[in-house]
Structure formats: structure tokens, C-alpha cells
N, C-alpha and C positions, 0 to 999 in steps of 0.2 A: 085607214092608212095602217100599213105594217109597221110593227114596233122595230126596234133595233135588233140585229141578228145577235144571238147569243154568243157571248165570248167562250173561247176554249182555252184552258190551261195549258201552257206549252210543256208543263212537266208531267203530263199524264199521256196515256196511250189512247188513240182514237182510231176509228176505222170510218173513214169518209167515203162517200159515194160520188163519183164524178163520171157522168155518161155511161152509167151501169157498170163501172169498174171499181174494185176495192182500193182504195188509196191508203196507204198505211204510214203513219207517223209512230215513232217509237219513242220511248223514254229517253230524252236526251242525255241523262246522266250516264247511260251505260257506254263505256268505251267502244269504239268501233275498230279496235285493234285487229280483229279477226278479219275485217274486208282486206285490210293491208297484207295480212298473212296469207289468206287463202287466195288472193288474187282473183282470177276468173271465177272460181268456184263460188266466191262470195258475192259475185256480181248478180244482180237480179234482172235478168233479161226479160223484157217485155212486160215488166211490173212498174207501176208508177210508185216506186219505193224509195222516195226522195230522201228520206232520213237515213237509209242504208249507207249513203256515200259520205255522211258526216261522221267525223271523229271527234269525240268530245276532247280527247288529249292528244294533239299530233305528236309525232315523235319528235319534232323540233322543239317542243316545249320541254323535254328532257334536260336540256341545257339549263334550265332553272332549277333543277334539282342537284345539289352538290353531290350528294351520296352517290347518285347513279353516274355522275361524270367521273368522280374519284375512281369509283368501281370499275368503270368502263376503260379508264387510262391504265390502271394497273393491269387489268385483264388483258388489255392489247399489248402491253410490254411482255407478259408471259407468253402470249400467243406468238408475238414475234421471235422471242427466244426460241419458242418450239418449232417454228417454220425453218428459221435460219440455223437450226443445230446441225444439221448435216453440212453446211456451208462453213459454220465456224469450226466445228470440229468433225472432219471427215473420218469415215473408218468406224469400227466398233468401239463404243465407250467403254466395253469390258476389257479391251486389250492392255496388257501391261506394258507401260510405255516408260516408266521412270523408277528410280529408287522409291521404295515405300516411305510413307510417312513425311513427305516434304511439306513443310508449314506453309501456310498461305502468305503470299507475296515475298516468299523466300527466293523463288525462281520465276524468270520472266516468262518462260514457256508454260509453266504449270502455276498460274497466278492464284489459284485456290488451293494449291497443294496437290497431294496425292494420298490414296488411302493406304491401307495396311498391305495391299497386294502391289502397289504402284501403278494403280489406274488413275487418270486424270479426273479430279473431282469436279472441275468446271464442265468437262465433257458430260460426266454422269449427270449433273443437274441439268444441262441443256437437253440431253436426250431423255432424261426423266420426265421433264415438263411435256413432251410429245406424248408419252405413254399415259401420264395423269389426265390431260385434256381430252385425249381421244376415248380413253375408257370412260372419263366422266360425261362426255357428250354423247356417246353412242349408248351407254346404260341409260341415260335420262331420255334420250329418244325412244328407246324401247319402252321404257316406264310410262311415258307419256302417251305413247300410241296404244299400248295395252289398256291403260288406265282410262283415257278419253273413250275408247270403244266400249269397254264395259259400263262406264258411267253415263254415257249417252244412251245406250240401249235401256239400261235400267231406268233412268230417269224419264225417258220418254214414253216407254210402254207401262211401266209400272206393274201393278198385279202380281202374278206368280213369278214373272220374269224378273222382276225387281227384287222379290223375296230370295230367290235362289242365288242371283248374282251377288247380292249384298251378304248372304251367308257365307259365299265362298271368299268375298273380300275379307270379310271379318276373321275367317281362318287363317288366311295369310297374314292380316295386319297383327294379329295377336301372337304370332310366332316371332321370335326375335330374328330381325332381318339378317345380322351378321352371322349368327348360328345357321340360318337357313341358306346363306350364301355359301358358307363353307360345306354344308351338305351337298348343295348342288354341284360345287366345284369337284368335291370327292367323288360323288357319284358318276360324273361325266368322265373323269380320268385326269390326264395331265393338265396342269393350269397352263392357259394361254391368255392372250388379251381377249380373244373372242369369247372362251368360256367365262371369264371373269365379267366382261360386259353384259352377257346373257344373264349370269347369275344376278348381278346387281339390278339389272332392269327388272328382272322377274320378282324380286323381293321388295322393289320400291313402287310398284304401280298402284296399290290399294288407296295412298293418300290422293293421288289424281282421280281415281274412280269415285270416291266419295265426294270429292270437290265438284266434278262435272255432273254428278248425279244431283247434287244439291242446286246448281245453276239450271239444269234442265227441269227440275221440278218446279222452281221458281218462274220459268218461262214457257213450260209447256202449254199453260192455260191462257197464255196472253192473247190478245185479239189478233195481233199480227199472225199468230200460228193458226187460229180459226179462219182468218182471211186465207191464208194459204190452203187450208184443207177444202175451204169453199171453192177455191180455184182448180180443184182436182189434183193437188200434188201428192205424191206418194209419201209414206214415211221417211225413205232414204233421203229424198230431196229435200224434205221439211227439216230433218235432222242436220244435214250437210250444209245447207245454203239459208236456212231461216234461224235456227237455234243455236248451232255450234259457233258462228261468228260472234254471238253475243256472250258465249261463255267462256271464250278464250282468253281474255286479259287476265283473270286470276290464274289460269293455267300457265300462262307465260311467266308470271311472277313466281308461282311455286317450281317452275322448271329451273330457274336460275339458282334457286336453293338447292333442288335435287342434284344438280351438277356438283355443287361444293359437297353434298353428302356422299355422292358417288366416288369423287377424288378421295375423300377421307376413307371411305370403306375400303378402297382399292389399296391405299397406303397400308391400313390396317391389315389387310390380307397378306400383303407382300412383307409387312413387318414379322407377321407369323410364319412366313415360308410358303404362303399359299399364292405367290405371285408368279408372273411368268419367268422362269429361270433364264431364258434367252433374251430378256429385255431388262434394261436398268429402270429401277423405280425408286422414288423418293422414299417410299416406306422401307425397302429393303435396304438402302442406304443408312437410314436411321437405325434399322435393326442391327446390321453389321458394325455400325459406328459405336454403338452402345457397350460392346464387348471391350472397347479400349478407350472409352470416354475419358478416362483421367489422363492418358498419354496423348490423345488426339481428340479433344472436344469439337474441334471444326467439322469432324466427319458426321457428327450427328446435328449440329447447330445450323450448318448451312443448308443441307436439305430440309431440315425442319423450318427454317426461315423461308425458303422457297414455298413450302406447303402453306405456311401461315399467310404469306402474302396472296396466294392464290384464293385461299378459301375466304380471306377478308375482302378481296376483290369482288368475289361472286356474291357475298352477303351484302355488301354496300350497293351493288348493282340491284339486286333483288329488293332491298329496302327503298332504293329510289324509285324502281317501278312501281313498288307498291304504293308509294306516295303520289306518284303521277297518275296512276289508274283507279285510285281509290278516292271517291268523291268526298268521303269525310274528312281524309287527311288532307286532300287539297284545299278544303274550305279553311283548314286551320291555318294556313299559310299566310 
């Protein structure tokens, strides 16, 4: 008589055999966020990879995390302001439209007042949100793409490739990012939104590269990767369809923080006169307002408040995502 079949722990990785095919079940505590984000790229056609379709923490569960919801609500308000800026305040926000230094709520047409040149402060803040969010998103996207590419190649192949890429990463990471961004902008020429976005993206990718490399190093020797290799999958397919979806969740959390950092860096560059002279920016508003802070403090406080709210929203969203997709933090709730 045969004894009972040995039980398998659901928390470990296994490679089962069913009719000659490798059947993979993965560690269930790893979020399957990458499957949603990559869409068809993360689907495993022709493979009995049932665990791939399960997501440990669905997006709907984020409603249980107050930090994420508060941050998302604040960020949504800023996004609505940026999208509707052209409708609320048509025309160039840098145009001189009224007498200078009108105080907030003193004029119904200029309810946030005017600056020292007679420009509408409310229009400047609304259009400035466009520049801040656009540069933050574009620079972060560039940094995430470069960092993910470098980290994935470095972590997957290892050896001399890993050594060379990590030395390059360390050189960039040890250079002060703000100073490096100024050097890049100065070397390219006239500051513009595109140049500023590229400069910020180029100096912020090392953090993503090291994070992705660490995730790949912990996953590259997993049994599901060995099973994929035994089925004849090439390195590119394994990286994109097998390992990358598992490594994405911490990258998404980091990206939300990177957007906040990029917006702060852009504001700092504009504050120092390294922003786009043809576009209004919260940083340039703060810088010009400091010159007459005693006479018109609202010229500094209002764009500063908008900047604080945006950075707070992104940080709350990042903390909420971290709680949602980090198994240790979820268990403490």
C-alpha cells in the first residue's frame, strides 16, 4: 500500500512535472504588479504558469491604505489643475495683465494677487504645475528605463558585465546629482524643459539600477528561471517575461519617490536661474518672490505651498505603495 503523498508548502517555489511539461508555482508573497503593468509582455503563453496570473496585493486593496489614498487624492487635484490650466487661464501666464503687487483676495479677477511685474499669480501657479509634473514624470521615466536596463543586464549576466556596469553606476552615484545636472544643462546649452528632463533623468538612474540588480540577483537562480532555460527560452525572453515582472513592484514604489525628487530638483534649478526662461515654474516664482519677501510674502509662500502639497502627495503615495506591496509591512497591519 502506498503512503500518503508528501505535502508541499505553499510558501516555497516548486517545479512540478505534469505530462512532461514543467509546471511552475512561485513564491506567493512576491507581488504580481508587473503582470498588470507589462500586459501582454508578462503573459506566459503556452506555459502552465498558473501562479503568474495571481497578484498578492491587487490594486483594489490600496483603498485600505490611507496614506496611498490621501496622496493619490492630493496628486489628483494637482493633476486636474495642471490639465485645466489652459482653460482656467488662457494665454501666456507671463503676460503683464494688471497693476503690480495686488494682494490676494483684493481683486476678484486676480484672487491670488499679482507679482512685481503685474502677472497673475494664480495663472502662474496653475501653469507651473504643468511644468513641474511634466518634468517630474519625464525625468523619472527616463531614469527608470535606464536604471532598469542597466540593473537587469548586470544582475542577470553577472561576471565582468556586472563589474563594469556597477563601476559606472558607482561613479555616477557618487557625483552630486544636482551639480551634475547643472553641468549637463550648461554643456548642452540653453535650458529648456527637454534638456532639464534629460539632465535629471541621467543623474537619477543609479538608484533604480542598484535596486533592479539586487532583485535580479535574488531571482536569477530561482527554479522558475531554470525551468524557463530548460524550455529553451533566450536571455531576452527570460529577462522580460520571467524575471522583470517579479522585480517591478519595488521599482514602482521607488519611481513615485523619484518623481518628487525630480520636481524638487527642477524647482531648485529654476530657483538658481537654470530653468526654462520661456516657461513659468514654481522654483522661479519662489526665487523672484524672495527679492521682495517683506513687501509681498505671498509671492514666495503660494508657490512654495503648491510645491509642498505636490511633494507631500507623492511621498504619501510612495509610502502607501510600500506598505501595500511590502509583505513585512502588510503583516504588521
